[in-house]
Wavefront OBJ file of the C-alpha trace (Angstrom):
o trace
v 82.264 -210.503 112.370
v 81.246 -212.837 108.889
v 80.249 -216.555 109.635
v 82.676 -218.857 107.640
v 80.700 -221.724 105.479
v 80.727 -225.536 105.990
v 83.197 -225.586 102.514
v 85.450 -223.062 104.191
v 85.794 -224.024 107.583
v 86.681 -227.962 106.092
v 89.158 -226.819 103.844
v 90.764 -224.515 106.866
v 90.527 -227.671 109.091
v 92.307 -229.625 105.984
v 94.890 -226.739 105.981
v 95.567 -226.717 109.769
v 95.836 -230.811 109.050
v 98.577 -229.877 106.746
v 100.359 -227.593 108.332
v 100.628 -229.465 111.268
v 101.772 -232.908 109.610
v 104.404 -231.135 107.819
v 105.404 -229.659 110.974
v 105.604 -232.961 112.684
v 107.702 -234.366 109.284
v 110.125 -231.712 109.773
v 110.732 -232.582 113.548
v 111.241 -236.113 112.583
v 113.362 -235.785 110.645
v 115.526 -233.392 112.116
v 115.829 -235.569 115.432
v 116.481 -238.639 113.372
v 119.471 -236.486 111.398
v 120.357 -235.314 115.090
v 120.490 -238.853 116.278
v 122.821 -240.127 113.163
v 124.975 -237.648 114.009
v 125.597 -238.374 117.265
v 126.125 -241.840 116.551
v 128.788 -241.178 113.830
v 130.701 -239.265 116.152
v 130.337 -241.835 118.955
v 131.359 -244.752 116.074
v 134.688 -241.938 115.280
v 135.306 -241.552 118.784
v 135.185 -245.141 119.199
v 137.877 -245.952 116.476
v 139.899 -243.692 117.867
v 140.130 -244.878 121.064
v 140.686 -248.346 119.707
v 143.488 -247.308 117.331
v 144.904 -245.288 120.431
v 144.756 -248.575 122.542
v 146.313 -250.530 119.467
v 148.890 -248.240 119.544
v 149.792 -247.820 122.558
v 149.560 -251.966 122.836
v 152.444 -251.986 120.230
v 154.701 -249.429 121.780
v 154.458 -251.643 125.113
v 155.301 -254.619 123.199
v 158.138 -253.240 121.549
v 159.861 -251.579 125.114
v 159.348 -255.164 125.931
v 161.345 -256.912 123.420
v 163.880 -253.772 123.915
v 164.094 -254.749 127.391
v 164.528 -258.230 126.845
v 167.490 -258.158 124.289
v 169.024 -255.515 127.103
v 168.871 -258.435 129.294
v 170.248 -261.135 126.560
v 172.824 -258.675 125.894
v 173.671 -258.152 129.637
v 173.486 -262.260 130.557
v 175.590 -262.949 126.994
v 178.342 -260.520 128.233
v 178.304 -262.314 132.121
v 178.498 -266.027 130.249
v 181.069 -264.510 128.066
v 183.042 -263.054 130.938
v 182.229 -265.859 133.637
v 181.086 -268.790 132.140
v 179.299 -271.164 133.981
v 176.468 -273.554 133.413
v 173.873 -271.396 135.297
v 175.448 -268.374 133.304
v 175.046 -270.195 129.668
v 171.514 -271.810 130.836
v 169.995 -268.119 131.777
v 171.237 -266.894 128.971
v 169.629 -269.685 126.820
v 166.369 -269.083 128.641
v 166.505 -265.275 128.108
v 166.978 -266.044 124.067
v 164.288 -268.509 123.803
v 161.904 -265.452 125.931
v 162.810 -263.722 123.308
v 162.107 -265.835 120.453
v 158.869 -266.337 121.362
l 1 2 3 4 5 6 7 8 9 10 11 12 13 14 15 16 17 18 19 20 21 22 23 24 25 26 27 28 29 30 31 32 33 34 35 36 37 38 39 40 41 42 43 44 45 46 47 48 49 50 51 52 53 54 55 56 57 58 59 60 61 62 63 64 65 66 67 68 69 70 71 72 73 74 75 76 77 78 79 80 81 82 83 84 85 86 87 88 89 90 91 92 93 94 95 96 97 98 99 100
């Protein structure tokens, strides 16, 4: 077996160190890319959940308004058929709630 000179050993050591450094940079870069993708995916999911929640909230608000409109119509029909202070007050209160 051939004996290596000091210059050859230093050169081999430098090559090994550069190789290890290059591999380390590659691994760190890969980990940073994976983390960035995970963060982007999480943010996209959170945005979708927020949008779904907002849409559901708007839908519930519309349904509530429709129910209040039906209640006003029913109370108005009752007040028209049988006008009394209580029925007129109930219609006025329902209309006030609807416009709020």
